[in-house]
C-alpha positions as CSV (number, residue, x, y, z in Angstrom):
1,X,-53.8,22.0,21.3
2,X,-56.8,20.4,19.5
3,X,-57.0,20.8,15.8
4,X,-60.3,22.3,14.5
5,X,-61.7,22.0,11.0
6,X,-64.5,24.6,11.6
7,X,-63.3,26.8,8.7
8,X,-64.4,24.0,6.3
9,X,-68.1,24.5,7.3
10,X,-68.3,27.1,4.6
11,X,-68.4,24.2,2.1
12,X,-71.5,22.2,1.6
13,X,-72.8,20.9,4.9
14,X,-72.8,17.2,4.1
15,X,-69.3,17.3,2.7
16,X,-68.0,19.4,5.5
17,X,-69.6,17.0,8.1
18,X,-68.0,14.0,6.4
19,X,-64.7,15.7,6.4
20,X,-64.9,16.6,10.1
21,X,-65.7,13.0,10.9
22,X,-62.9,11.6,8.9
23,X,-60.2,14.1,9.4
24,X,-60.4,15.4,13.0
25,X,-56.8,15.3,14.4
26,X,-55.4,15.1,17.9
27,X,-52.7,17.5,18.7
28,X,-49.4,16.3,17.2
29,X,-47.2,14.9,20.0
30,X,-43.8,13.3,20.2
31,X,-44.9,11.0,23.0
32,X,-47.9,8.9,22.2
33,X,-49.6,10.5,19.2
34,X,-52.8,8.5,18.6
35,X,-54.3,9.0,15.2
36,X,-58.0,8.1,15.1
37,X,-58.7,7.4,11.5
38,X,-62.1,6.4,10.0
39,X,-63.4,5.4,6.6
40,X,-65.5,8.1,5.0
41,X,-67.6,8.7,2.0
42,X,-65.1,11.2,0.7
43,X,-63.8,10.6,-2.8
44,X,-60.3,11.6,-3.8
45,X,-61.8,14.5,-5.6
46,X,-63.7,15.5,-2.5
47,X,-60.4,15.6,-0.7
48,X,-58.8,17.7,-3.4
49,X,-61.6,20.2,-3.2
50,X,-61.3,20.4,0.6
51,X,-57.6,20.8,0.4
52,X,-58.0,23.7,-1.9
53,X,-59.3,25.5,1.3
54,X,-56.3,24.5,3.4
55,X,-54.2,27.5,4.3
56,X,-51.0,25.6,3.4
57,X,-52.4,25.1,-0.1
58,X,-53.7,28.7,-0.4
59,X,-50.3,30.0,0.7
60,X,-48.5,27.9,-1.9
61,X,-46.6,25.9,0.7
62,X,-48.2,22.5,-0.2
63,X,-49.9,21.3,-3.4
64,X,-53.5,20.1,-3.2
65,X,-52.3,16.7,-4.3
66,X,-49.9,16.3,-1.5
67,X,-52.5,17.6,1.0
68,X,-55.1,15.1,-0.2
69,X,-52.5,12.3,-0.2
70,X,-51.6,13.2,3.4
71,X,-55.2,13.0,4.4
72,X,-55.5,9.6,2.9
73,X,-52.2,8.5,4.5
74,X,-53.1,9.6,8.0
75,X,-56.8,9.0,8.2
76,X,-58.3,6.7,5.6
77,X,-59.0,3.1,6.8
78,X,-60.3,1.7,3.5
79,X,-63.2,0.1,5.3
80,X,-60.9,-2.2,7.3
81,X,-60.1,-2.7,10.9
82,X,-59.5,0.9,11.8
83,X,-55.9,1.3,10.9
84,X,-54.5,3.8,8.5
85,X,-50.9,4.3,7.2
86,X,-50.5,6.8,10.0
87,X,-51.1,4.0,12.6
88,X,-47.6,2.6,12.1
89,X,-46.1,5.7,10.5
90,X,-47.1,8.5,12.9
91,X,-45.7,11.9,12.0
92,X,-44.9,12.7,15.6
93,X,-42.6,9.7,15.9
94,X,-40.6,10.2,12.7
95,X,-43.0,8.0,10.7
96,X,-42.2,4.8,12.6
97,X,-43.1,3.1,15.9
98,X,-40.8,1.8,18.7
99,X,-41.3,0.3,22.1
100,X,-41.4,3.6,24.0
101,X,-44.0,4.9,21.6
102,X,-46.0,1.7,21.7
103,X,-46.0,1.6,25.6
104,X,-47.0,5.2,25.9
105,X,-49.8,4.7,23.3
106,X,-51.0,1.6,25.1
107,X,-51.2,3.4,28.4
108,X,-53.1,6.4,26.9
109,X,-55.3,4.5,24.5
110,X,-55.3,0.7,24.6
111,X,-58.0,0.6,22.0
112,X,-55.9,2.5,19.4
113,X,-56.1,0.7,16.0
114,X,-52.5,-0.4,16.5
115,X,-53.8,-2.8,19.0
116,X,-56.8,-4.0,17.1
117,X,-55.6,-7.6,17.1
118,X,-55.8,-7.7,20.9
119,X,-59.5,-6.6,20.8
120,X,-60.9,-8.6,17.9
121,X,-60.9,-12.4,17.8
122,X,-61.3,-12.4,14.0
123,X,-57.9,-10.9,13.6
124,X,-56.1,-12.2,16.7
125,X,-53.3,-13.5,14.5
126,X,-52.7,-10.2,12.8
127,X,-49.9,-9.3,15.2
128,X,-47.8,-11.2,17.8
129,X,-46.5,-10.4,21.3
130,X,-43.4,-9.1,19.6
131,X,-45.2,-5.9,18.8
132,X,-45.1,-4.8,22.4
133,X,-41.9,-6.6,23.4
134,X,-39.7,-5.5,20.5
135,X,-41.7,-3.1,18.3
136,X,-41.8,-5.7,15.6
137,X,-44.9,-6.1,13.3
138,X,-46.0,-9.2,11.5
139,X,-45.4,-9.3,7.7
140,X,-46.4,-11.9,5.2
141,X,-44.1,-10.6,2.5
142,X,-43.5,-14.2,1.2
143,X,-47.2,-14.9,0.8
144,X,-50.4,-15.7,2.8
145,X,-50.5,-19.4,2.2
146,X,-49.4,-20.5,5.7
147,X,-50.2,-17.8,8.2
148,X,-48.9,-19.9,11.1
149,X,-45.4,-20.4,9.6
150,X,-44.8,-18.2,6.7
151,X,-44.3,-14.8,8.2
152,X,-41.5,-12.4,9.3
153,X,-41.3,-10.0,12.2
154,X,-39.8,-6.7,11.3
155,X,-39.4,-3.2,12.6
156,X,-41.4,-0.4,10.9
157,X,-39.2,1.5,8.4
158,X,-39.7,5.3,8.3
159,X,-41.1,6.8,5.1
160,X,-38.7,9.8,4.9
161,X,-36.8,10.7,1.7
162,X,-38.3,7.9,-0.3
163,X,-37.8,10.0,-3.5
164,X,-34.0,9.3,-3.1
165,X,-34.0,5.7,-2.2
166,X,-36.4,3.8,-4.5
167,X,-34.5,3.0,-7.7
168,X,-33.1,-0.6,-7.7
169,X,-29.5,-1.4,-8.6
170,X,-29.5,-4.4,-11.0
171,X,-25.8,-5.0,-10.0
172,X,-26.9,-6.7,-6.8
173,X,-28.0,-9.8,-8.7
174,X,-31.5,-9.9,-7.2
175,X,-33.7,-11.9,-9.5
176,X,-36.7,-10.1,-10.9
177,X,-36.2,-6.9,-8.8
178,X,-39.4,-5.0,-8.1
179,X,-39.8,-1.5,-9.7
180,X,-38.9,0.1,-6.4
181,X,-36.9,-0.6,-3.2
182,X,-39.6,0.1,-0.7
183,X,-37.9,-0.9,2.5
184,X,-36.3,-3.8,4.2
185,X,-36.6,-6.7,1.8
186,X,-38.4,-4.5,-0.8
187,X,-40.8,-7.2,-2.0
188,X,-43.7,-6.3,0.3
189,X,-45.5,-4.4,-2.5
190,X,-47.7,-6.5,-4.8
191,X,-47.9,-6.3,-8.6
192,X,-44.9,-4.4,-10.0
193,X,-43.5,-3.8,-6.6
194,X,-43.7,0.0,-6.9
195,X,-44.2,2.5,-4.1
196,X,-47.6,3.3,-5.7
197,X,-48.6,-0.4,-5.4
198,X,-47.3,-0.7,-1.9
199,X,-50.4,0.9,-0.5
200,X,-52.5,-2.0,-1.8
201,X,-50.1,-4.5,-0.1
202,X,-50.3,-2.6,3.1
203,X,-54.1,-2.6,3.2
204,X,-54.2,-6.4,2.6
205,X,-51.5,-7.0,5.2
206,X,-52.5,-4.6,8.0
207,X,-56.1,-3.4,7.5
208,X,-58.3,-6.5,7.2
209,X,-61.3,-7.2,9.4
210,X,-60.6,-11.0,9.1
211,X,-57.6,-13.1,8.0
212,X,-59.3,-14.4,4.9
213,X,-58.6,-11.0,3.5
214,X,-61.3,-11.0,0.8
215,X,-61.5,-7.8,-1.1
216,X,-64.7,-5.7,-0.4
217,X,-65.4,-7.9,2.6
218,X,-62.3,-7.4,4.9
219,X,-61.3,-4.1,3.3
220,X,-61.7,-2.1,0.1
221,X,-58.9,-1.4,-2.3
222,X,-57.8,2.2,-3.1
223,X,-58.9,3.8,-6.3
224,X,-56.4,4.7,-9.0
225,X,-56.6,8.4,-8.0
226,X,-56.1,7.5,-4.3
227,X,-53.0,5.5,-5.2
228,X,-51.6,8.5,-7.1
229,X,-52.3,10.9,-4.3
230,X,-50.7,8.8,-1.5
231,X,-47.7,8.3,-3.7
232,X,-47.4,12.0,-4.3
233,X,-47.5,12.6,-0.5
234,X,-44.9,9.9,0.3
235,X,-42.5,11.2,-2.4
236,X,-42.7,14.7,-0.8
237,X,-41.5,13.6,2.7
238,X,-38.1,14.2,4.1
239,X,-35.3,15.6,1.9
240,X,-35.2,15.7,-1.9
241,X,-31.4,16.0,-2.5
242,X,-28.2,14.2,-1.6
243,X,-25.5,16.2,0.2
244,X,-21.8,15.9,-0.6
245,X,-19.9,14.6,2.3
246,X,-16.6,15.5,0.7
247,X,-17.6,19.2,1.0
248,X,-19.1,19.0,4.4
249,X,-17.0,20.4,7.2
250,X,-18.1,19.8,10.8
251,X,-17.1,22.1,13.6
252,X,-16.8,19.4,16.2
253,X,-13.3,17.8,15.6
254,X,-14.3,14.3,16.6
255,X,-17.5,14.4,14.5
256,X,-15.4,15.6,11.5
257,X,-13.0,12.8,12.1
258,X,-16.0,10.4,12.1
259,X,-17.0,11.9,8.7
260,X,-13.6,11.1,7.3
261,X,-13.6,7.6,8.8
262,X,-17.1,7.0,7.3
263,X,-15.7,7.7,3.8
264,X,-12.2,6.2,4.3
265,X,-11.7,3.0,2.2
266,X,-9.2,1.9,4.8
267,X,-11.6,2.2,7.7
268,X,-15.4,2.5,7.7
269,X,-16.1,2.1,3.9
270,X,-19.6,3.2,4.9
271,X,-19.8,5.6,1.9
272,X,-19.6,2.7,-0.5
273,X,-23.1,1.5,0.3
274,X,-24.5,4.6,2.0
275,X,-23.1,7.2,-0.4
276,X,-23.2,10.7,1.1
277,X,-25.1,9.2,4.1
278,X,-28.0,8.1,1.9
279,X,-29.3,4.7,0.7
280,X,-27.5,4.4,-2.7
281,X,-24.3,2.7,-3.9
282,X,-21.3,4.9,-4.5
283,X,-20.7,3.5,-8.0
284,X,-24.2,3.4,-9.5
285,X,-26.1,5.8,-7.4
286,X,-28.9,3.2,-7.0
287,X,-30.2,1.2,-4.1
288,X,-28.5,-2.1,-3.9
289,X,-29.7,-5.2,-1.9
290,X,-27.1,-6.7,0.5
291,X,-26.8,-9.6,2.8
292,X,-24.8,-8.0,5.6
293,X,-25.5,-10.6,8.2
294,X,-28.0,-8.3,10.1
295,X,-30.3,-11.3,10.2
296,X,-27.8,-12.7,12.8
297,X,-27.8,-9.5,14.9
298,X,-28.9,-10.1,18.5
299,X,-32.7,-10.3,18.1
300,X,-32.7,-12.1,14.8
301,X,-31.9,-15.6,15.9
302,X,-34.2,-15.3,18.8
303,X,-37.5,-17.0,17.8
304,X,-40.0,-15.2,20.0
305,X,-43.0,-16.9,18.4
306,X,-41.6,-20.4,18.4
307,X,-42.4,-21.1,14.8
308,X,-39.0,-22.1,13.7
309,X,-39.0,-19.8,10.7
310,X,-36.7,-16.8,10.4
311,X,-36.6,-13.7,8.2
312,X,-34.9,-14.6,4.9
313,X,-35.1,-11.2,3.3
314,X,-35.7,-10.6,-0.3
315,X,-37.1,-13.0,-2.9
316,X,-39.2,-15.5,-0.8
317,X,-42.4,-15.2,-2.7
318,X,-44.1,-18.2,-4.4
319,X,-42.0,-20.7,-2.4
320,X,-43.7,-23.6,-0.7
321,X,-41.0,-24.4,1.8
322,X,-38.0,-22.6,3.3
323,X,-35.0,-22.3,0.9
324,X,-32.4,-20.3,2.9
325,X,-30.2,-21.1,5.8
326,X,-30.9,-18.0,7.9
327,X,-28.9,-18.9,10.9
328,X,-25.7,-19.9,9.2
329,X,-22.9,-20.9,11.7
330,X,-25.4,-20.5,14.6
331,X,-27.1,-23.6,13.3
332,X,-24.3,-26.1,12.2
333,X,-26.9,-28.4,10.8
334,X,-27.4,-26.0,7.9
335,X,-31.2,-26.3,7.9
336,X,-33.2,-24.1,5.6
337,X,-35.1,-21.9,8.1
338,X,-36.2,-18.9,6.0
339,X,-37.7,-17.8,2.7
340,X,-35.5,-15.6,0.5
341,X,-31.8,-14.9,-0.3
342,X,-30.7,-13.1,2.9
343,X,-30.6,-9.7,1.2
344,X,-32.3,-6.5,2.4
345,X,-32.7,-3.0,0.9
346,X,-30.1,-0.4,2.0
347,X,-31.8,2.3,4.2
348,X,-30.5,5.9,4.4
349,X,-28.5,6.7,7.5
350,X,-29.3,10.4,7.8
351,X,-32.9,9.7,8.5
352,X,-32.2,6.6,10.6
353,X,-30.1,8.5,13.2
354,X,-32.9,9.5,15.5
355,X,-35.0,6.3,14.9
356,X,-33.4,3.7,17.2
357,X,-33.4,0.8,17.6
358,X,-31.6,-0.1,14.4
359,X,-31.8,-2.7,11.6
360,X,-34.9,-4.7,10.5
361,X,-35.0,-6.5,13.9
362,X,-34.6,-3.5,16.1
363,X,-31.4,-5.2,17.2
364,X,-29.3,-2.3,18.5
365,X,-30.5,0.6,20.7
366,X,-27.6,3.0,20.1
367,X,-25.7,4.4,17.1
368,X,-22.4,3.2,18.6
369,X,-23.7,-0.4,18.8
370,X,-25.0,-0.3,15.3
371,X,-21.6,1.0,13.9
372,X,-19.7,-1.6,16.0
373,X,-21.8,-4.3,14.3
374,X,-19.6,-3.9,11.2
375,X,-16.5,-4.9,13.1
376,X,-18.1,-8.1,14.5
377,X,-18.3,-11.7,13.3
378,X,-21.8,-11.6,11.9
379,X,-20.9,-8.9,9.4
380,X,-17.4,-10.2,8.7
381,X,-18.8,-13.6,7.6
382,X,-21.4,-12.0,5.4
383,X,-21.5,-11.8,1.5
384,X,-21.5,-8.0,1.8
385,X,-18.2,-8.1,3.8
386,X,-16.7,-10.5,1.3
387,X,-17.6,-8.1,-1.5
388,X,-15.9,-5.2,0.2
389,X,-12.8,-7.4,1.0
390,X,-12.5,-8.4,-2.6
391,X,-12.8,-4.7,-3.7
392,X,-10.3,-3.3,-1.2
393,X,-8.0,-6.2,-0.6
394,X,-8.6,-6.4,3.2
395,X,-11.5,-6.7,5.6
396,X,-13.1,-3.7,7.3
397,X,-11.1,-2.7,10.3
398,X,-11.6,0.2,12.6
399,X,-11.2,0.7,16.4
400,X,-13.3,2.1,19.3
401,X,-12.3,5.7,18.6
402,X,-13.5,5.4,15.0
403,X,-16.8,3.9,16.3
404,X,-17.3,6.8,18.7
405,X,-16.4,9.4,16.1
406,X,-18.6,7.9,13.3
407,X,-21.5,7.8,15.7
408,X,-20.8,11.4,16.7
409,X,-20.7,12.4,13.0
410,X,-24.0,10.7,12.4
411,X,-25.6,12.5,15.3
412,X,-24.6,15.8,13.9
413,X,-25.7,14.9,10.4
414,X,-29.1,13.7,11.7
415,X,-29.5,16.7,13.9
416,X,-29.0,19.0,11.0
417,X,-31.7,17.2,9.1
418,X,-34.0,17.5,12.2
419,X,-33.4,21.2,12.6
420,X,-34.0,21.9,9.0
421,X,-37.4,20.3,9.2
422,X,-38.1,22.2,12.4
423,X,-37.2,25.4,10.7
424,X,-39.3,24.5,7.6
425,X,-42.3,24.0,9.8
426,X,-41.7,27.2,11.8
427,X,-41.3,29.2,8.7
428,X,-44.5,27.8,7.3
429,X,-46.3,28.7,10.5
430,X,-44.8,32.2,10.2
431,X,-46.1,32.5,6.7
432,X,-49.5,31.4,7.7
433,X,-49.8,33.7,10.7
434,X,-48.7,36.6,8.5
435,X,-51.2,35.8,5.8
436,X,-54.2,34.5,7.8
437,X,-53.7,35.9,11.3
438,X,-56.0,33.8,13.5
439,X,-57.9,32.1,10.7
440,X,-57.2,28.3,10.9
441,X,-54.7,29.0,13.6
442,X,-54.9,25.3,14.4
443,X,-52.6,24.6,11.5
444,X,-50.0,27.0,12.8
445,X,-50.2,25.3,16.2
446,X,-49.7,21.9,14.7
447,X,-46.7,23.0,12.7
448,X,-45.2,24.7,15.8
449,X,-45.7,21.6,17.9
450,X,-44.2,19.3,15.3
451,X,-41.2,21.6,15.1
452,X,-40.8,21.2,18.8
453,X,-40.8,17.4,18.3
454,X,-37.8,17.7,15.9
455,X,-36.0,19.9,18.4
456,X,-36.5,17.3,21.2
457,X,-35.1,14.7,18.9
458,X,-31.9,16.7,18.5
459,X,-31.6,17.3,22.3
460,X,-32.0,13.6,22.8
461,X,-29.2,12.9,20.2
462,X,-26.9,15.3,21.9
463,X,-27.5,14.1,25.4
464,X,-27.1,10.4,24.7
465,X,-25.3,8.5,27.5
466,X,-22.9,6.9,24.9
467,X,-21.3,10.3,24.2
468,X,-17.8,10.4,25.6
469,X,-17.6,14.2,25.6
470,X,-20.4,16.8,25.4
471,X,-21.6,17.6,22.0
472,X,-22.6,21.1,20.9
473,X,-23.6,22.5,24.3
474,X,-24.1,26.0,22.9
475,X,-26.5,24.6,20.3
476,X,-28.4,22.8,23.0
477,X,-28.9,26.1,24.9
478,X,-30.2,27.8,21.8
479,X,-32.6,24.9,21.2
480,X,-34.0,25.1,24.8
481,X,-34.6,28.8,24.1
482,X,-36.3,27.9,20.9
483,X,-38.6,25.5,22.7
484,X,-39.5,28.3,25.2
485,X,-40.4,30.6,22.3
486,X,-42.6,27.9,20.8
487,X,-44.3,27.3,24.1
488,X,-44.9,31.0,24.5
489,X,-46.2,31.2,20.9
490,X,-48.7,28.4,21.5
491,X,-49.9,30.2,24.6
492,X,-50.1,33.6,23.0
493,X,-53.4,35.4,23.1
494,X,-53.0,37.4,19.8
495,X,-51.7,36.5,16.4
496,X,-49.1,39.2,16.5
497,X,-47.7,37.8,19.7
498,X,-47.6,34.4,18.1
499,X,-45.9,35.8,15.1
500,X,-43.2,37.4,17.2
501,X,-42.5,34.2,19.1
502,X,-42.3,32.1,16.0
503,X,-39.8,34.6,14.6
504,X,-37.7,34.3,17.7
505,X,-37.9,30.5,17.6
506,X,-36.7,30.4,14.0
507,X,-33.7,32.6,15.0
508,X,-32.8,30.3,17.9
509,X,-33.0,27.2,15.7
510,X,-30.8,28.8,13.0
511,X,-28.3,29.9,15.6
512,X,-28.1,26.3,16.9
513,X,-27.8,24.9,13.4
514,X,-25.0,27.3,12.6
515,X,-22.9,25.6,15.3
516,X,-22.6,22.3,13.3
517,X,-20.4,23.3,10.4
518,X,-20.7,24.1,6.8
519,X,-22.1,22.7,3.5
520,X,-24.7,20.5,5.2
521,X,-27.4,21.7,2.7
522,X,-30.7,19.8,2.7
523,X,-33.6,20.5,0.3
524,X,-36.9,19.5,1.9
525,X,-40.1,18.2,0.5
526,X,-43.5,19.9,1.1
527,X,-45.0,16.8,2.7
528,X,-43.1,17.6,5.9
529,X,-45.8,20.3,6.5
530,X,-48.6,17.8,6.6
531,X,-49.9,15.9,9.6
């Protein structure tokens, strides 16, 4: 259902008109959500003033700062080529893009800003065919000196739960670590390498109108206040706490066996690097860079652009020539084919579960395949594997049953996270319909539709063809009922009918969630209510 901003017309006409132009949103969708951002004359303070009128802010669900930061994130193009942060981090696709999303978007809107390089000769080199073929975007994290050779092709990391994953672990030996671990190699942010500075790097990388990338010609830089607001929004996404896997108890026996294998030092040892299913190290509680051999996962050695340079991970800036043997044993000559040290940031697994394909190259399409990677030769030959072997006295070793069980465990863990966000959005919609009835009902519709997207993600997780036996069939039935209630609420002709349907949907979602087990307790950020 289209989003309307008509309530904002009570503000000054010029400001309201500017806001309508910059901030009109399509209906949130889990298929091919196309954000149509545009630069505007709105200042950061203008956005804060406008957000003071947002029902989510009035109801105390979201701060004005997070609201304004979300508006910048999803809609501001910084006078560039039409892209915004939301172009590659759409809320309706878990803040990332993948091949199905890209294909659907291309079919519905081939002129979406994501495809701007196809339609503008001045930036034809901004992306490569790997965008459509593999969902990989072009990154110049090691510098812009040689655009034809010095680049990497990477998947788009989600932006969920960044508040828990940013702090660098000095124990990994990375030289001159940036202030924050912002995803994959973690050195994509300029300056101090902080999340706040990342926006500046993203604009220079992805937003320019030409590849000379001159400030105030190809784009404008964000103001200090805009940097603060976007950071506030990003830190409010996803969850804000770590769960305790020792206390979690899953109702599905195989999933619970997977939980134990995940933590078992004689089996998965996953908990060492992904403590409690997050992104931090078990010993320090900080994000540690590792060379796990993922650069050798199936898509990595493939050179789709024929440039002969591969992704060397962290630490490749300011180098004039490749310094790292990315291919290892796949290239017996030992040639330096990448910039960096082979290390990448550790991502959280809870959020990754429903965002396949996995790893920085989109190498594996299923959880089972991603888990099985750690039993293969690429990982066993990696420095990270050697570190674990030295610590525990033997290599990682687990069988097919453990692979299946750990993937099953991760499906339940990720599904619990999805349903908690769905419930958070439905509860917010319920609060708004109670307080405002039909005033700004568009916000209620948006939250309901995005809750449905999370439910669909869970149903997809639980119906995956890799599952050996059915998973939580009762919960699946409750979730289908919840979707029916949401659909009825969206079609309701009165606010009271919508209120009743939202209440019923919340009840069905909670009933499904209760099937999973106990002590899976997530605390969620308010940014999940923005779109």
